[in-house]
C-alpha positions in Angstrom: -1.7 28.7 -4.5 -4.0 25.7 -4.8 -7.5 26.1 -6.1 -10.4 23.7 -5.5 -10.0 22.4 -9.1 -6.3 21.7 -8.4 -7.2 19.7 -5.2 -9.9 17.8 -7.1 -7.6 16.7 -9.9 -4.9 15.7 -7.4 -7.4 13.6 -5.4 -8.7 11.9 -8.5 -5.3 11.0 -10.1 -4.4 7.4 -9.9 -1.2 6.0 -8.5 0.2 2.5 -8.6 3.0 1.3 -6.4 5.2 -1.7 -5.4 6.5 -1.6 -1.8 8.9 -3.8 0.0 8.5 -3.6 3.8 11.3 -4.9 6.0 11.6 -5.5 9.7 9.5 -7.6 12.0 6.7 -7.8 9.6 5.8 -11.5 9.3 3.9 -13.4 12.0 2.5 -10.2 13.5 -0.7 -9.7 11.4 0.9 -7.3 8.9 -0.7 -8.8 5.8 -4.2 -8.9 7.4 -3.9 -5.4 8.7 -2.5 -4.1 5.4 -5.4 -5.7 3.5 -7.9 -4.1 5.9 -6.2 -0.7 5.5 -6.1 -1.0 1.7 -9.8 -1.9 1.7 -10.6 1.0 4.0 -8.8 3.4 1.6 -10.6 2.0 -1.4 -7.5 0.6 -3.0 -7.0 -2.6 -5.1 -3.9 -4.7 -4.9 -2.2 -7.5 -3.0 0.0 -8.0 0.1 2.1 -11.1 0.5 5.0 -12.5 2.5 8.3 -13.1 0.8 10.7 -15.9 1.6 13.4 -13.4 2.8 11.1 -12.2 5.7 9.9 -9.0 3.9 6.4 -8.2 2.9 5.5 -7.1 -0.6 2.6 -4.8 -1.4 1.1 -3.9 -4.8 -1.5 -1.1 -4.6 -3.5 1.0 -7.0 -6.0 3.8 -6.4 -6.4 7.5 -5.9 -3.0 9.2 -5.3 -3.9 10.5 -1.9 -5.2 7.2 -0.7 -2.1 5.4 -1.9 0.0 8.0 0.0 -2.0 7.2 3.1 -1.2 3.5 2.7 2.5 4.3 2.3 2.4 6.2 5.6 0.6 3.2 7.2 3.3 0.8 5.8 5.9 2.8 7.7 4.0 2.0 11.0 2.2 -1.3 10.3 0.1 -2.9 13.0 1.0 -2.5 16.6 2.9 -5.8 16.8 5.1 -5.0 13.8 8.5 -3.2 13.9 9.1 -1.7 10.5 12.7 -0.9 9.7 12.5 0.0 6.0 9.9 0.7 3.3 11.1 0.9 -0.4 8.4 2.2 -2.7 8.5 2.1 -6.5 5.9 3.8 -8.7 4.6 1.5 -11.4 2.6 2.0 -14.6 -1.2 2.1 -14.1 -1.7 -1.3 -15.8 0.7 -3.1 -13.5 -2.0 -4.0 -11.0 -5.0 -5.8 -12.4 -6.8 -6.8 -9.2 -10.3 -5.7 -8.6 -10.0 -5.9 -4.8 -7.3 -5.7 -2.2 -6.3 -9.3 -1.4 -3.9 -11.2 0.8 -1.6 -13.6 -1.0 0.2 -16.7 0.4 
């Protein structure tokens, strides 16, 4: 049984992730939409295109918000067609950005 204190500590814990998103994710506004979603969720990090056609995302913030971003990555913007999302948890210091930015 969860108590309010349990929920509060889960909401305030920090999570840092690296995600690779595959499918039709370049040329469809994925980076821009991901940056907006990351900002909306109060996260910091970066989203960028990779030469192989995937999109790479680094994100850090409250665990629940990072979980919401992961859910969004599986859908992407309406023009995208996501076929796979690989998520790896990283150490907290792995992301040093102070905002959520779009690379390349």
